[in-house]
C-alpha positions in Angstrom: 3.1 -11.6 -17.5 0.0 -9.3 -17.7 -2.1 -12.0 -16.0 0.4 -12.2 -13.1 0.3 -8.4 -12.7 -3.5 -8.5 -12.7 -3.5 -11.3 -10.1 -1.1 -9.2 -8.0 -3.2 -6.1 -8.1 -6.3 -8.1 -7.3 -4.5 -9.5 -4.2 -3.4 -6.0 -3.2 -7.0 -4.9 -3.5 -8.0 -7.7 -1.2 -5.3 -6.9 1.4 -6.3 -3.3 1.4 -9.9 -4.1 1.8 -9.0 -5.8 5.1 -6.7 -3.0 6.2 -7.4 -2.0 9.8 -8.3 1.6 10.6 -5.0 2.0 12.4 -3.0 1.1 9.3 -1.4 4.6 9.6 -1.8 7.2 12.2 -4.7 9.6 12.1 -4.3 12.3 9.5 -1.7 10.3 7.5 -1.8 8.7 4.1 0.1 6.2 1.9 0.1 6.1 -1.8 0.7 2.7 -3.4 1.8 2.7 -7.1 2.4 -0.3 -9.4 5.1 0.6 -11.9 4.2 -2.2 -14.3 0.4 -2.5 -14.1 -2.7 -0.5 -13.7 -2.7 -0.2 -9.9 -2.7 2.9 -7.7 -4.3 3.3 -4.3 -4.4 6.0 -1.6 -4.9 4.9 1.9 -5.9 7.7 4.3 -6.8 7.7 8.0 -9.0 10.6 9.0 -8.7 12.6 12.2 -11.6 10.3 13.5 -9.3 7.3 13.0 -11.3 5.7 10.2 -9.3 4.4 7.2 -10.4 4.8 3.6 -8.9 3.1 0.5 -9.5 4.5 -3.0 -8.0 3.4 -6.3 -6.5 6.7 -7.5 -3.4 8.6 -8.0 -2.9 11.1 -5.1 -0.1 12.4 -3.1 0.5 10.7 0.3 2.8 11.3 3.2 4.6 8.3 1.8 4.6 6.6 -1.5 5.5 3.0 -2.0 6.3 2.2 -5.7 7.4 -0.9 -7.5 6.3 -3.8 -9.7 2.9 -5.2 -8.7 4.3 -8.5 -7.6 7.0 -6.9 -5.5 4.5 -4.6 -3.8 2.3 -7.6 -3.0 5.3 -9.5 -1.5 6.2 -6.5 0.7 2.6 -6.1 1.9 2.5 -9.8 2.7 5.7 -9.4 4.7 7.5 -11.8 2.4 10.1 -9.2 1.2 11.6 -6.2 3.1 10.3 -2.7 2.4 13.7 -1.9 0.8 12.7 -4.2 -2.1 10.6 -1.3 -3.5 11.0 2.4 -3.7 9.8 4.6 -0.9 9.2 8.3 -1.4 8.4 10.7 1.4 8.2 9.7 5.0 9.8 6.3 5.3 8.5 5.8 8.9 4.9 6.2 7.7 5.6 3.6 5.0 7.2 1.2 7.4 4.3 1.5 9.9 1.8 1.0 7.1 3.5 -2.2 5.9 3.9 -3.5 9.4 0.2 -3.0 10.2 -1.3 -4.6 7.0 -2.9 -7.9 8.0 -1.9 -10.9 6.0 -4.0 -13.6 7.8 
């Protein structure tokens, strides 16, 4: 099980590395949090429109929490956002998930 969680967090890392700068609107942020593995990320878009992704615990405008595999499936558009927990601004979380590239 731990290996599956590690593979899921590595896949999330890869998806976030390819995240477009417009993944959320300027000045907004999203916190991703795996509840069953060592995986937390904060995705911020500065006022200049440039996105940054760091692996850390930080407060975002929206937080998306769940098991690593469930988070990965949501980011890949294979499961609805309602599959995981959203805290904060649901619209920010929904835009973030919709804008993550899966190609």
